[in-house]
C-alpha positions as CSV (number, residue, x, y, z in Angstrom):
1,M,-28.0,6.3,-11.3
2,A,-24.4,6.0,-10.0
3,I,-23.6,7.4,-6.6
4,A,-21.2,10.3,-6.5
5,V,-18.3,9.6,-4.2
6,N,-15.7,12.2,-3.1
7,D,-12.8,12.6,-0.8
8,S,-15.0,13.0,2.2
9,N,-17.5,10.1,1.7
10,F,-15.3,7.5,-0.1
11,N,-14.5,5.4,2.9
12,E,-18.1,5.3,4.1
13,I,-19.5,4.3,0.7
14,V,-16.8,2.3,-0.9
15,I,-14.4,0.9,1.7
16,N,-17.1,0.1,4.3
17,S,-19.6,-1.5,1.8
18,D,-20.7,-5.1,2.4
19,K,-21.3,-5.4,-1.4
20,P,-18.8,-5.2,-4.3
21,V,-18.2,-1.7,-5.4
22,L,-17.4,-0.1,-8.8
23,V,-15.8,3.3,-8.9
24,D,-15.7,5.2,-12.2
25,F,-13.0,7.9,-12.1
26,W,-13.9,10.5,-14.7
27,A,-13.9,14.2,-15.6
28,P,-16.5,16.3,-17.4
29,W,-14.1,17.3,-20.2
30,C,-13.1,13.6,-21.0
31,G,-14.7,12.3,-24.2
32,P,-14.1,8.6,-23.4
33,C,-15.5,9.2,-19.9
34,R,-18.7,10.6,-21.4
35,M,-18.9,7.6,-23.7
36,I,-19.0,5.1,-20.8
37,A,-21.1,7.2,-18.5
38,P,-24.4,5.8,-19.8
39,I,-23.0,2.3,-19.3
40,V,-22.1,3.0,-15.7
41,D,-25.6,4.4,-15.1
42,E,-27.2,1.3,-16.7
43,L,-25.1,-1.0,-14.5
44,A,-26.2,1.0,-11.4
45,V,-29.8,0.1,-12.2
46,E,-29.1,-3.5,-13.2
47,Y,-26.9,-4.2,-10.1
48,E,-29.1,-2.4,-7.6
49,G,-29.1,-4.3,-4.3
50,K,-26.2,-6.5,-5.5
51,A,-23.4,-4.0,-6.0
52,V,-22.6,-0.4,-5.4
53,I,-21.9,1.7,-8.5
54,T,-20.2,5.0,-8.0
55,K,-18.5,7.8,-9.9
56,C,-15.6,10.1,-8.7
57,D,-14.9,13.3,-10.5
58,V,-11.1,13.6,-10.6
59,D,-11.2,17.4,-11.1
60,S,-13.2,17.9,-7.9
61,N,-11.3,15.4,-5.7
62,E,-7.6,15.2,-5.1
63,S,-7.0,12.7,-2.3
64,I,-8.7,9.6,-3.6
65,P,-7.4,9.7,-7.2
66,V,-3.9,10.2,-5.9
67,K,-4.2,7.4,-3.3
68,Y,-5.2,5.0,-6.1
69,S,-2.7,6.3,-8.6
70,I,-5.3,7.4,-11.1
71,R,-3.2,8.7,-14.0
72,N,-5.5,8.1,-16.9
73,I,-9.3,8.4,-17.2
74,P,-11.6,6.8,-17.4
75,T,-10.4,4.3,-14.9
76,I,-12.8,1.9,-13.2
77,L,-11.7,0.3,-9.9
78,F,-13.4,-2.7,-8.4
79,F,-13.5,-3.2,-4.6
80,K,-14.7,-6.0,-2.4
81,N,-14.6,-6.0,1.4
82,G,-12.8,-2.7,1.3
83,E,-9.9,-4.0,-0.8
84,L,-9.0,-3.1,-4.4
85,K,-9.5,-6.2,-6.5
86,D,-9.4,-5.2,-10.1
87,K,-9.3,-2.3,-12.5
88,I,-10.0,-1.3,-16.1
89,V,-8.1,1.7,-17.6
90,G,-9.6,3.4,-20.7
91,S,-12.8,3.1,-22.6
92,T,-14.4,-0.4,-22.5
93,T,-17.6,-2.3,-23.1
94,K,-20.5,-2.9,-20.8
95,A,-19.8,-6.7,-21.1
96,A,-16.2,-6.2,-19.9
97,I,-17.3,-4.2,-16.9
98,A,-20.2,-6.6,-16.0
99,A,-17.7,-9.6,-16.2
100,K,-15.4,-8.0,-13.6
101,L,-18.4,-7.1,-11.4
102,N,-19.8,-10.7,-11.7
103,G,-16.4,-12.0,-10.7
104,L,-16.7,-10.3,-7.4
105,M,-20.2,-11.6,-6.5
């Protein structure tokens, strides 16, 4: 299962990670977010030990979504060594997300 990140633990979990990190920005009311949620959870299992898979609820956190200019959800950001490397905006496939993650390995 994906790790919940928020304004207070984002730097510790995402920025300070020694592994590639996926951050899924979502909201409970967002239909497309609910569609990709199972994919994100599957990736969390498949990439355990190789990458960190996280989710950030934009309704409960203000600082991080603003810092990364999250205007549409779902938005998936990809980090490596604390730096934003790539993103996907909108609903997508598991293969597309995995390809971006694999590119950071």
